[in-house]
C-alpha positions in Angstrom: -17.2 -3.3 -1.0 -13.8 -3.5 -3.1 -13.5 0.2 -4.7 -11.1 0.6 -7.8 -9.9 2.6 -10.2 -9.1 1.3 -13.8 -8.7 1.6 -17.4 -11.1 -0.2 -19.4 -10.3 -2.6 -22.4 -9.0 -0.3 -24.7 -9.6 2.8 -23.2 -7.6 6.0 -22.0 -9.6 7.8 -19.4 -9.6 6.4 -15.8 -13.2 5.1 -14.3 -13.6 4.0 -10.7 -16.2 0.9 -9.6 -17.1 -1.9 -7.8 -15.2 -5.1 -8.3 -17.7 -8.1 -7.7 -16.2 -11.4 -8.1 -14.3 -11.7 -11.6 -16.0 -8.3 -12.2 -15.6 -4.8 -12.4 -19.1 -2.7 -12.8 -18.3 1.5 -13.5 -20.3 3.9 -11.3 -22.9 4.9 -13.3 -22.9 8.3 -11.7 -19.5 9.0 -12.8 -17.9 9.5 -9.1 -14.5 8.6 -8.2 -13.1 6.4 -5.7 -12.4 9.2 -3.6 -15.7 10.6 -3.7 -16.8 7.2 -2.4 -14.3 7.4 0.2 -15.6 11.6 1.5 -19.2 10.8 1.1 -19.0 7.3 2.5 -21.5 6.3 0.0 -21.7 2.1 -0.5 -24.5 1.9 -2.9 -24.0 -0.9 -5.6 -22.1 0.2 -8.9 -24.9 0.5 -11.7 -22.8 1.0 -14.7 -21.1 -1.0 -17.2 -19.4 -4.2 -16.3 -16.0 -5.7 -17.5 -14.3 -9.2 -16.9 -11.6 -8.0 -14.1 -9.2 -9.7 -16.1 -9.7 -7.8 -19.4 -9.3 -4.2 -17.5 -5.8 -2.4 -16.3 -6.0 -1.7 -12.6 -4.6 1.7 -11.3 -3.7 3.2 -7.8 -7.3 3.1 -6.3 -6.7 6.9 -5.5 -4.1 7.8 -8.2 -2.6 10.9 -6.4 -3.1 10.3 -2.7 -2.7 14.0 -0.7 -0.6 12.5 1.5 1.1 9.2 1.8 2.3 8.5 6.1 4.9 5.5 6.6 5.1 4.0 9.8 9.0 2.7 10.6 9.8 -0.1 12.8 6.0 -1.0 13.4 6.1 -4.7 13.5 8.0 -6.2 16.8 9.7 -9.0 14.5 11.1 -6.5 12.2 12.5 -4.4 15.0 14.3 -7.9 16.4 15.6 -8.8 13.0 17.3 -5.7 13.1 18.5 -5.7 16.5 16.8 -2.5 17.6 14.5 -1.7 20.8 10.8 -1.2 20.0 9.8 2.3 19.5 8.2 3.9 22.1 6.0 6.2 20.0 5.2 5.4 16.1 8.2 6.8 13.9 6.5 8.7 11.2 7.8 9.8 7.4 6.1 10.8 4.4 6.2 9.3 0.7 5.2 12.0 -2.2 2.3 11.9 -4.4 3.9 10.9 -7.1 5.4 8.0 -5.4 1.6 6.1 -6.1 1.6 3.6 -8.6 -0.6 0.7 -9.7 -0.6 -2.3 -8.1 0.6 -4.1 -11.5 2.9 -1.3 -12.5 7.0 -1.2 -13.5 8.9 -0.2 -10.9 11.6 2.1 -12.1 14.6 2.3 -9.7 16.5 5.4 -9.6 19.9 5.8 -11.3 21.5 7.1 -8.1 20.1 3.9 -5.7 22.0 0.4 -5.7 20.3 -1.2 -2.9 16.5 -1.6 -3.5 14.2 -3.1 -0.9 10.8 -4.3 -1.0 8.4 -3.9 2.1 4.8 -5.8 2.1 2.7 -3.6 4.6 -0.7 -3.1 4.9 -2.4 0.4 3.6 -4.9 2.1 5.5 -7.1 4.9 3.9 -8.9 7.5 5.2 -12.3 8.4 4.7 -14.0 11.6 6.1 -13.8 12.9 9.9 -10.8 11.3 10.7 -12.1 7.5 10.1 -10.7 4.7 8.5 -12.7 4.0 5.3 -10.7 0.9 3.8 -7.7 -1.0 3.2 -5.2 -2.4 0.8 -2.1 -3.9 -0.4 0.8 -1.7 -0.3 5.1 -2.1 -1.1 7.1 1.0 0.5 9.8 0.4 -1.8 13.0 1.5 0.0 16.5 2.7 -0.9 18.5 1.3 1.9 22.2 2.7 0.7 20.1 6.5 0.9 18.2 5.5 3.8 21.2 4.8 5.8 23.1 7.8 5.0 20.8 10.5 4.9 18.9 11.6 8.4 15.9 12.6 6.4 14.0 9.8 4.4 12.4 11.8 1.6 14.6 10.4 -1.2 14.9 7.0 0.3 11.4 6.1 0.4 9.6 8.8 -1.4 11.1 8.4 -5.1 8.6 8.3 -8.0 6.8 4.8 -8.1 7.9 3.7 -4.9 4.4 2.7 -3.9 2.6 0.5 -5.6 -0.8 -0.2 -4.1 -4.3 -1.6 -4.7 -5.3 -3.8 -6.1 -8.4 -1.7 -4.7 -9.7 -0.6 -1.7 -11.9 -2.9 0.9 -14.2 -1.0 2.5 -13.9 -1.4 6.5 -17.0 -3.0 6.9 -15.6 -5.9 4.7 -12.3 -6.5 7.3 -13.7 -7.1 10.8 -9.9 -7.1 12.7 -7.2 -5.3 10.2 -5.1 -6.6 13.0 -5.5 -10.2 12.1 -4.3 -10.5 8.8 -1.6 -12.9 7.1 0.6 -10.9 5.0 3.4 -12.8 2.5 5.6 -11.3 0.3 7.6 -12.9 -2.6 10.2 -12.3 -4.8 10.6 -14.2 -7.9 8.8 -16.5 -6.3 10.6 -17.0 -3.0 8.3 -16.3 -0.2 10.5 -13.9 2.2 8.1 -12.5 4.4 5.1 -14.5 6.4 3.7 -12.7 9.2 0.2 -11.2 10.6 -0.8 -7.6 11.3 -1.2 -9.2 14.7 2.8 -8.5 15.7 2.2 -4.8 14.6 3.9 -2.3 17.8 1.3 0.5 17.0 -2.3 -0.8 16.1 -4.4 1.2 13.5 -6.4 3.3 16.0 -3.4 3.9 17.8 -1.5 5.3 14.9 -4.4 7.0 13.3 -4.7 8.7 16.7 -1.2 9.5 17.1 -1.1 11.4 13.5 -4.2 13.6 14.1 -2.5 14.9 17.1 -0.8 17.3 14.9 -2.2 16.5 11.5 -5.9 16.9 9.7 -6.6 13.3 7.6 -8.5 13.7 4.9 -10.4 11.2 2.6 -7.8 9.2 0.6 -4.9 9.8 2.8 -2.8 6.4 3.0 -1.1 5.2 6.1 1.5 2.4 5.5 1.8 0.9 8.9 4.9 -0.7 8.3 6.3 -4.1 7.3 7.2 -7.0 9.1 10.2 -9.1 9.3 12.1 -10.8 6.1 13.2 -7.7 4.4 16.1 -8.0 1.9 18.5 -6.3 3.9 18.2 -8.5 6.9 18.7 -11.7 5.1 22.4 -13.2 5.7 24.0 -11.8 3.0 21.4 -9.1 2.5 19.8 -9.3 -1.1 18.5 -6.0 -3.0 16.2 -6.2 -5.9 17.8 -6.2 -9.4 16.3 -5.1 -12.8 13.7 -8.2 -13.5 12.9 -9.1 -10.1 9.1 -9.7 -9.6 7.6 -8.9 -6.2 4.2 -9.7 -5.3 2.4 -9.3 -1.9 -0.6 -10.9 -0.6 -2.8 -9.9 2.8 -5.5 -12.2 3.7 -9.1 -10.7 2.4 -7.3 -7.9 0.7 -6.1 -9.8 -2.7 -2.9 -9.1 -3.5 -0.3 -7.0 -5.7 2.5 -7.7 -8.1 5.4 -5.7 -9.9 8.4 -6.2 -11.8 11.3 -4.0 -11.2 12.2 -2.7 -14.4 
């Protein structure tokens, strides 16, 4: 099942529903994506149906309680930075206000001069510490702030810095999340082309590591890291500019595309 939060044509109140091919069907009982994640209910949606290309997709969970990020979690990404593989996951957090719709314009803070993309597999939690599903995400990063500030809250957690979606594909539809092709384009130029098989710490290990100290609740999001090919690692480095368009696609999960405003 593909769980989506969306605005219907001409509507201003968000609805939740199930994506079926080229349509999205609202949940007839008024339940939200978060309700479905918490309950594990996978019964088909029975409400009004809309053409997928006529709705506005929002972040599947509009304001996640927690967004965890995992740094330096692809072997090739560590290599392109000349760094040793970490012995344990490097964890940081993005604020709930960093969550953004998959197609929303990203507004770069005025203080930031080196904005970078990071195409990532997002893990979305269900009840009892179980993985409920997966989505596509961009862990937008202010490299200048990241380099000069030892804590990454401002560099990684600024408003709108985590577009994700286009929906949550439930775990039962993704038999092997650690064998998915991930690609990122900037203005049509392929920058990242990798597989989640290159993850240093897999999904099960990452969830277990977080749960050693943190209770994971339904709707919490874990960004599992980015592969090689980020802008700061190019020679010379290339950072995002106003008007640039970033597209990220993950096999079986769909794609997101956003413009830098």
